[in-house]
KEBA-977099 format. One line per field, with one value per residue: x, y, z of N, C-alpha, C in turn. Coordinates in steps of 0.02 Angstrom, whole numbers, plus 50000, padded with zeros to 5 digits. Example, Ala and Ser with C-alpha at 12.3 -4.5 7.8 and 13.67 -1.06 7.14 Angstrom:
nc1	50660/50642
nc2	49716/49888
nc3	50390/50354
cac1	50615/50684
cac2	49775/49947
cac3	50390/50357
cc1	50660/50645
cc2	49835/50002
cc3	50390/50394
***
This chain:
nc1	51612/51494/51443/51284/51248/51309/51210/51080/51103/51124/51002/50904/50841/50695/50595/50420/50283/50114/49961/49899/49836/49671/49589/49466/49357/49255/49349/49407/49508/49552/49709/49756/49858/50050/50149/50328/50392/50300/50270/50232/50199/50164/50087/50002/49903/49828/49831/49770/49871/49849/49910/49918/49947/50008/49987/49954/49880/49979/49994/49978/50060/50081/50223/50274/50324/50332/50362/50317/50383/50341/50211/50071/49903/49858/49782/49725/49669/49553/49544/49583/49440/49363/49277/49335/49314/49352/49503/49533/49412/49394/49506/49503/49434/49497/49553/49661/49759/49761/49666/49514/49440/49326/49250/49314/49461/49556/49677/49819/49910/50033/50135/50212/50286/50417/50503/50606/50730/50777/50808/50787/50728/50791/50928/50895/50759/50695/50780/50725/50589/50424/50362/50428/50436/50435/50481/50411/50501/50643/50797/50819/50677/50668/50756/50692/50574/50611/50640/50533/50454/50534/50489/50352/50343/50410/50309/50207/50228/50275/50376/50493/50573/50521/50469/50576/50659/50589/50591/50690/50720/50627/50718/50811/50741/50729/50831/50853/50759/50820/50949/50885/50814/50930/51001/50910/50856/50796/50858/50908/51005/51066/51101/51121/51123/51129/51260/51324/51340/51410/51550/51643/51607/51579/51685/51757/51659/51624/51765/51773/51679/51711/51812/51798/51843/51989/52086/52019/52070/52027/52126/52181/52064/52036/52117/52087/51970/52051/52064/52086/52107/52028/51924/51875/51804/51721/51635/51581/51515/51427/51335/51308/51283/51360/51516/51664/51697/51613/51521/51570/51592/51456/51423/51486/51443/51306/51334/51407/51271/51216/51289/51259/51120/51110/51183/51305/51455/51573/51576/51702/51756/51670/51701/51832/51809/51745/51826/51850/51987/51950/51817/51769/51792/51729/51576/51563/51529/51443/51328/51315/51275/51154/51093/51097/51186/51296/51283/51155/51081/51091/51020/50891/50852/50851/50750/50625
nc2	49207/49149/49013/49017/49120/49037/48938/48996/49078/48962/48899/49001/49119/49204/49345/49376/49486/49496/49522/49664/49662/49720/49717/49698/49709/49554/49435/49316/49196/49075/48995/48920/48811/48864/48846/48857/48969/49067/49233/49335/49520/49595/49759/49849/49834/49675/49505/49311/49178/49029/48874/48721/48576/48595/48624/48739/48911/49041/49231/49369/49514/49701/49749/49618/49488/49328/49172/49055/48893/48768/48705/48711/48741/48877/49007/49152/49256/49368/49291/49155/49092/49105/49068/49002/49079/49051/49103/49149/49196/49327/49394/49377/49500/49608/49766/49901/49838/49806/49677/49661/49630/49590/49713/49819/49944/49885/49824/49769/49707/49651/49559/49392/49277/49178/49099/48949/48880/48724/48591/48664/48629/48526/48586/48685/48711/48607/48604/48690/48742/48729/48834/49000/49130/49299/49402/49574/49635/49611/49624/49588/49600/49752/49756/49674/49739/49867/49833/49798/49927/49977/49913/49913/50058/50065/49974/50056/50194/50137/50152/50157/49985/49947/49823/49725/49794/49791/49660/49599/49669/49602/49462/49499/49528/49395/49330/49388/49353/49215/49242/49278/49150/49082/49126/49121/49061/48952/48894/48741/48618/48535/48499/48567/48702/48716/48712/48806/48926/48867/48853/48759/48675/48776/48857/48758/48725/48851/48868/48741/48804/48881/48874/48739/48675/48637/48517/48465/48394/48299/48325/48458/48534/48534/48614/48734/48745/48749/48633/48468/48330/48227/48296/48375/48286/48221/48299/48365/48254/48251/48357/48406/48264/48193/48169/48269/48281/48180/48291/48377/48303/48309/48434/48492/48390/48447/48569/48538/48471/48604/48666/48580/48588/48701/48696/48719/48726/48597/48412/48367/48507/48545/48464/48479/48603/48571/48514/48380/48277/48210/48156/48027/48011/48127/48065/47953/48012/48092/47983/47910/48001/48052/47939/47946/47959/48100/48146/48069/48136/48281/48245/48236/48349/48420/48373/48382
nc3	49738/49876/49961/49957/49885/49754/49742/49744/49604/49523/49513/49466/49524/49526/49567/49550/49573/49632/49619/49732/49910/49991/50141/50262/50409/50452/50374/50258/50167/50066/49981/49827/49799/49740/49631/49640/49763/49875/49931/50067/50134/50273/50269/50341/50466/50549/50556/50516/50480/50396/50358/50274/50340/50466/50627/50707/50693/50604/50701/50618/50599/50589/50463/50466/50385/50262/50198/50107/50062/50023/49909/49939/50012/50097/50201/50221/50358/50455/50574/50655/50654/50547/50425/50251/50109/49923/49843/49729/49641/49709/49681/49543/49524/49537/49556/49468/49511/49634/49760/49825/50003/50123/50235/50246/50275/50328/50346/50247/50114/50019/49887/49823/49711/49716/49567/49507/49415/49364/49493/49593/49731/49772/49782/49864/49932/49986/50116/50182/50310/50303/50312/50333/50454/50473/50611/50635/50718/50679/50625/50476/50443/50434/50337/50214/50199/50166/50027/49981/49987/49899/49791/49786/49744/49638/49568/49561/49521/49389/49286/49165/49139/49275/49312/49286/49376/49492/49511/49531/49647/49731/49741/49824/49941/49964/49988/50103/50182/50183/50248/50382/50418/50432/50558/50651/50803/50792/50690/50584/50642/50563/50399/50220/50239/50372/50377/50335/50405/50506/50605/50566/50462/50368/50324/50234/50148/50088/50031/49937/49849/49797/49712/49642/49543/49603/49643/49768/49930/50077/50171/50123/50115/50275/50302/50268/50351/50465/50546/50597/50500/50542/50621/50535/50433/50519/50578/50436/50409/50505/50509/50382/50310/50238/50175/50158/50025/49963/49948/49870/49738/49702/49701/49598/49489/49491/49441/49316/49249/49249/49144/49052/49010/48977/48851/48848/48791/48755/48805/48866/48874/48989/49103/49114/49175/49285/49373/49323/49241/49122/49018/49042/49181/49216/49186/49251/49403/49371/49318/49441/49551/49457/49410/49278/49124/49065/48924/48888/48996/48955/48823/48852/48925/48817/48730/48802
cac1	51526/51494/51383/51227/51262/51307/51163/51035/51130/51123/50940/50889/50782/50648/50538/50378/50238/50057/49905/49885/49769/49653/49551/49434/49297/49283/49354/49452/49527/49587/49736/49768/49947/50067/50211/50379/50386/50249/50282/50189/50206/50082/50103/49950/49847/49830/49791/49822/49901/49854/49947/49869/49997/50055/49952/49914/49889/50018/49964/50041/50049/50114/50290/50290/50326/50336/50393/50303/50421/50277/50176/50010/49854/49862/49733/49725/49583/49540/49548/49574/49398/49340/49269/49375/49310/49396/49534/49528/49367/49408/49576/49491/49394/49557/49552/49716/49824/49716/49615/49484/49379/49289/49197/49346/49513/49626/49743/49868/49954/50102/50161/50215/50309/50470/50511/50666/50764/50811/50827/50784/50702/50835/50962/50885/50700/50676/50808/50688/50534/50375/50358/50481/50390/50494/50429/50445/50560/50701/50849/50784/50616/50698/50782/50652/50524/50668/50651/50460/50449/50533/50455/50291/50339/50413/50251/50152/50271/50257/50427/50531/50610/50490/50448/50638/50682/50540/50593/50766/50716/50611/50764/50840/50700/50734/50899/50865/50716/50870/50982/50844/50820/51007/51026/50869/50871/50761/50860/50907/51099/51101/51082/51165/51094/51169/51332/51345/51339/51469/51619/51706/51595/51567/51750/51758/51599/51655/51829/51749/51633/51776/51859/51768/51900/52038/52093/52045/52071/51991/52174/52169/51994/52037/52171/52039/51943/52089/52069/52113/52068/51963/51874/51814/51766/51680/51583/51540/51439/51374/51296/51267/51241/51370/51578/51678/51708/51555/51483/51608/51568/51392/51419/51523/51392/51258/51373/51388/51213/51193/51302/51228/51064/51105/51218/51389/51525/51594/51581/51766/51767/51652/51735/51877/51803/51708/51863/51877/52022/51929/51759/51764/51793/51655/51521/51554/51522/51379/51301/51327/51221/51083/51071/51099/51241/51300/51244/51091/51045/51089/50979/50834/50821/50833/50704/50578
cac2	49182/49107/48947/49034/49136/48995/48906/49057/49085/48901/48878/49045/49139/49253/49372/49390/49510/49485/49579/49673/49641/49758/49669/49736/49670/49495/49396/49258/49175/49022/49005/48868/48791/48882/48834/48914/49001/49123/49287/49414/49545/49629/49825/49867/49778/49602/49442/49257/49137/48942/48803/48649/48518/48644/48611/48796/48958/49094/49284/49415/49593/49756/49737/49567/49440/49254/49135/48980/48861/48707/48723/48703/48782/48908/49048/49227/49287/49409/49263/49095/49054/49139/49010/49039/49076/49055/49187/49166/49272/49400/49411/49394/49557/49636/49827/49935/49789/49785/49639/49708/49580/49608/49775/49893/49942/49878/49758/49783/49659/49652/49487/49367/49213/49147/49031/48939/48836/48664/48567/48718/48595/48478/48626/48719/48694/48534/48606/48754/48737/48733/48924/49051/49220/49351/49452/49654/49672/49586/49667/49553/49630/49802/49751/49660/49804/49907/49808/49799/49991/49994/49862/49951/50113/50033/49948/50130/50239/50090/50184/50104/49935/49954/49759/49703/49805/49756/49559/49592/49692/49519/49410/49531/49520/49312/49312/49413/49294/49144/49263/49277/49097/49043/49170/49105/48986/48872/48858/48670/48610/48481/48516/48611/48763/48752/48710/48873/48943/48796/48856/48713/48658/48833/48860/48697/48730/48909/48846/48720/48829/48959/48838/48678/48623/48635/48466/48457/48346/48311/48364/48506/48577/48540/48667/48798/48751/48761/48597/48417/48299/48187/48335/48388/48234/48203/48348/48382/48238/48255/48430/48392/48202/48174/48164/48342/48244/48152/48335/48404/48278/48323/48498/48475/48361/48505/48627/48521/48479/48671/48688/48519/48629/48783/48682/48782/48682/48512/48380/48385/48562/48544/48403/48518/48635/48577/48476/48310/48274/48159/48157/47965/48032/48164/48022/47899/48043/48099/47928/47906/48039/48077/47906/47971/47981/48156/48126/48065/48191/48332/48234/48223/48404/48479/48350/48430
cac3	49776/49951/49928/49945/49811/49707/49730/49699/49548/49493/49518/49446/49566/49499/49585/49502/49601/49631/49638/49828/49956/50057/50196/50340/50449/50442/50299/50245/50093/50045/49914/49796/49795/49678/49591/49652/49837/49904/49998/50089/50191/50307/50247/50390/50530/50574/50513/50528/50409/50418/50310/50275/50366/50505/50664/50722/50657/50620/50703/50573/50617/50512/50481/50472/50310/50259/50153/50107/50030/49991/49861/49967/50006/50129/50215/50265/50365/50500/50632/50657/50665/50520/50379/50219/50046/49884/49844/49642/49604/49742/49648/49477/49526/49583/49504/49506/49537/49710/49773/49896/50021/50180/50225/50274/50230/50371/50336/50164/50088/49962/49893/49743/49720/49664/49518/49498/49361/49378/49558/49678/49786/49803/49824/49916/49958/50034/50164/50217/50346/50270/50330/50379/50471/50510/50633/50603/50762/50674/50576/50419/50426/50405/50260/50196/50217/50115/49969/49993/49986/49825/49751/49788/49731/49550/49538/49561/49476/49327/49264/49112/49164/49330/49318/49297/49466/49557/49524/49561/49728/49756/49745/49883/50007/49979/50024/50173/50247/50205/50317/50440/50443/50456/50605/50697/50849/50777/50607/50588/50667/50514/50317/50199/50242/50427/50363/50288/50460/50554/50632/50546/50394/50322/50269/50181/50095/50034/49981/49872/49788/49775/49671/49638/49505/49627/49688/49835/49993/50146/50200/50108/50149/50340/50306/50233/50395/50506/50599/50570/50448/50570/50639/50464/50410/50560/50581/50400/50402/50554/50513/50297/50287/50198/50170/50102/49969/49927/49944/49820/49705/49691/49671/49524/49442/49493/49395/49270/49212/49207/49092/48981/49019/48929/48800/48838/48789/48746/48883/48872/48899/49052/49122/49140/49211/49346/49419/49307/49206/49072/48999/49068/49237/49257/49155/49299/49432/49340/49326/49513/49570/49426/49382/49210/49076/49042/48845/48917/49016/48884/48751/48886/48929/48756/48701/48816
cc1	51543/51433/51301/51206/51245/51250/51093/51069/51112/51038/50890/50830/50747/50588/50491/50309/50164/50013/49914/49837/49738/49607/49517/49366/49311/49266/49416/49463/49572/49636/49751/49854/49983/50126/50260/50361/50343/50265/50234/50218/50166/50104/50062/49911/49872/49816/49819/49827/49876/49889/49929/49962/50027/49978/49907/49947/49934/50002/50034/50010/50095/50194/50306/50294/50328/50347/50354/50335/50389/50238/50086/49946/49879/49803/49758/49684/49619/49556/49546/49531/49353/49321/49314/49335/49361/49429/49535/49481/49385/49467/49565/49450/49434/49536/49620/49744/49803/49666/49579/49422/49368/49250/49230/49411/49581/49694/49751/49900/49999/50134/50189/50236/50375/50475/50569/50671/50747/50821/50836/50766/50747/50900/50972/50814/50692/50747/50778/50631/50487/50334/50400/50432/50446/50457/50451/50484/50625/50747/50832/50719/50639/50715/50741/50599/50560/50673/50566/50450/50470/50505/50407/50285/50356/50334/50185/50173/50264/50300/50473/50572/50589/50478/50520/50664/50657/50569/50653/50774/50687/50667/50809/50820/50694/50784/50894/50814/50769/50903/50956/50849/50898/51027/50989/50893/50869/50786/50889/50992/51107/51060/51103/51164/51130/51215/51366/51363/51384/51529/51662/51681/51599/51631/51766/51716/51626/51713/51804/51698/51670/51813/51876/51805/51964/52036/52105/52055/52035/52060/52177/52117/51990/52090/52130/52021/51981/52080/52092/52052/52004/51908/51841/51772/51706/51605/51560/51500/51413/51316/51274/51254/51287/51440/51608/51689/51648/51494/51508/51590/51485/51369/51443/51467/51328/51302/51381/51326/51210/51223/51268/51173/51058/51164/51283/51416/51540/51585/51667/51790/51728/51680/51786/51867/51773/51759/51878/51933/51998/51844/51737/51749/51733/51579/51520/51548/51461/51328/51278/51300/51172/51071/51078/51156/51255/51275/51182/51040/51026/51034/50901/50814/50805/50778/50633/50534
cc2	49140/49056/48948/49069/49099/48959/48937/49062/49016/48883/48961/49072/49176/49275/49381/49426/49503/49536/49578/49676/49690/49713/49714/49683/49587/49452/49343/49228/49137/49006/48934/48863/48840/48843/48873/48923/49070/49160/49321/49466/49603/49715/49874/49832/49733/49572/49385/49232/49053/48936/48749/48613/48544/48647/48686/48867/49030/49177/49323/49494/49655/49755/49664/49524/49386/49234/49068/48935/48790/48727/48694/48730/48815/48958/49105/49253/49328/49370/49205/49066/49038/49087/49052/49024/49077/49116/49207/49220/49331/49417/49427/49477/49610/49731/49877/49886/49779/49742/49687/49628/49599/49678/49837/49895/49944/49853/49767/49754/49643/49572/49482/49312/49215/49096/49021/48885/48750/48642/48619/48658/48564/48501/48654/48724/48671/48558/48674/48712/48757/48834/48962/49117/49237/49397/49521/49690/49658/49629/49654/49592/49680/49787/49702/49718/49860/49904/49797/49866/49989/49968/49894/50023/50084/50026/50031/50154/50209/50150/50138/50060/49925/49886/49724/49728/49787/49673/49551/49619/49642/49476/49443/49526/49464/49305/49352/49383/49249/49184/49259/49195/49058/49083/49144/49056/48950/48850/48795/48665/48548/48501/48569/48676/48784/48754/48771/48909/48902/48831/48833/48689/48722/48859/48813/48727/48791/48912/48807/48768/48877/48940/48772/48625/48612/48550/48461/48404/48336/48330/48456/48564/48567/48580/48728/48800/48759/48723/48529/48377/48264/48235/48364/48347/48222/48262/48380/48335/48208/48301/48403/48316/48151/48199/48211/48309/48221/48231/48380/48380/48325/48394/48504/48443/48405/48567/48593/48489/48544/48688/48654/48566/48674/48755/48716/48732/48600/48456/48365/48453/48583/48499/48440/48580/48643/48529/48414/48324/48229/48174/48087/47988/48053/48115/47973/47947/48054/48035/47910/47939/48053/48001/47894/47984/48055/48194/48129/48112/48260/48311/48248/48297/48442/48451/48360/48482
cc3	49842/49892/49906/49876/49757/49687/49706/49639/49487/49484/49490/49448/49544/49546/49533/49572/49587/49628/49725/49848/50001/50079/50243/50348/50459/50389/50309/50192/50107/49980/49889/49797/49746/49674/49623/49738/49843/49949/50010/50119/50208/50291/50312/50406/50540/50544/50542/50474/50437/50337/50329/50297/50434/50565/50701/50681/50667/50649/50660/50601/50557/50533/50459/50389/50341/50205/50152/50065/49993/49948/49903/49993/50065/50144/50235/50286/50451/50568/50630/50638/50606/50459/50295/50135/49981/49860/49773/49625/49642/49692/49585/49478/49553/49514/49535/49494/49625/49710/49841/49934/50096/50169/50257/50245/50289/50389/50241/50173/50048/49951/49833/49784/49678/49633/49506/49434/49388/49449/49619/49726/49811/49827/49869/49966/49995/50139/50196/50260/50288/50243/50371/50390/50486/50537/50617/50637/50721/50623/50516/50396/50408/50337/50204/50152/50153/50043/49960/49953/49912/49780/49730/49758/49638/49520/49513/49516/49400/49257/49205/49143/49247/49348/49336/49356/49505/49570/49551/49644/49769/49772/49816/49946/50008/50010/50098/50232/50252/50255/50385/50484/50452/50531/50649/50735/50821/50710/50630/50613/50601/50441/50290/50221/50322/50401/50349/50354/50521/50565/50573/50473/50339/50296/50233/50132/50061/49989/49923/49830/49766/49707/49666/49570/49541/49656/49737/49882/50034/50171/50200/50110/50240/50358/50297/50301/50464/50568/50580/50516/50477/50593/50601/50457/50456/50583/50522/50374/50447/50534/50409/50297/50249/50193/50138/50034/49913/49912/49864/49756/49678/49673/49638/49473/49428/49423/49321/49225/49217/49160/49010/48975/48972/48867/48791/48867/48764/48814/48901/48906/48982/49085/49154/49171/49280/49384/49384/49246/49143/49059/49027/49139/49258/49236/49218/49367/49425/49345/49413/49541/49523/49425/49277/49178/49062/48958/48871/48931/48975/48836/48785/48892/48869/48710/48723/48787
***
């Protein structure tokens, strides 16, 4: 697995489809914040997206899609100056999986949301902008709409297992949107996601994720990245915000925390599997990163 696959697997990204929407004429809807991450794809027509906290509206055209990574209110409308009515009553009146607003059928949207398990915001979402807008002319938009086409088909045909297939296709869509973000000119120059595409940091990250239990040193990670120790250490700290071994400690603790949440193995087994020679070594690292002991963390999770 590469680091992005590791994180998406660890946080358990799951796609959930929502009611489709058809709109036309002069219309506007205001949506309440949703847990997780919201996505929409414009299948037909044009509209405008406004997001609380962002100064400018985002024009959307057929083939565009967007991802909202923060639980904030947002609006969709025929134009930026149209008053917004609450979306919940409109969607409560939906029939055959479609909500209708306005006086015509000029705009069609299909969307949903992604839910995640523990630690998604710290591991992934905090490193993303509030909105990722994927224009129709990008390669990633083609891939997103390939997934959307099949999601739409699964929902319409209602065959056995259609919901599960559609949810997996939605995760494919999420990966394509993240790929677009990483390749975009406006992608951040710093942060964990930026490190994935950095020519020096990326190889070191992939090496650590491929074998987190390995006895990595800065020297061996520098060899994986084919640079000097000082170059790797300086570049890693500039891009990621911490040294390579500090990052490795954090990732090992995340893996251990996941095992503890799933009650998968004894503390000694978990410590060995994530790269620590003893329970006490894992406990020291775990306490330093999370502020809690492994046993206290496991008890707290299973008492919820």
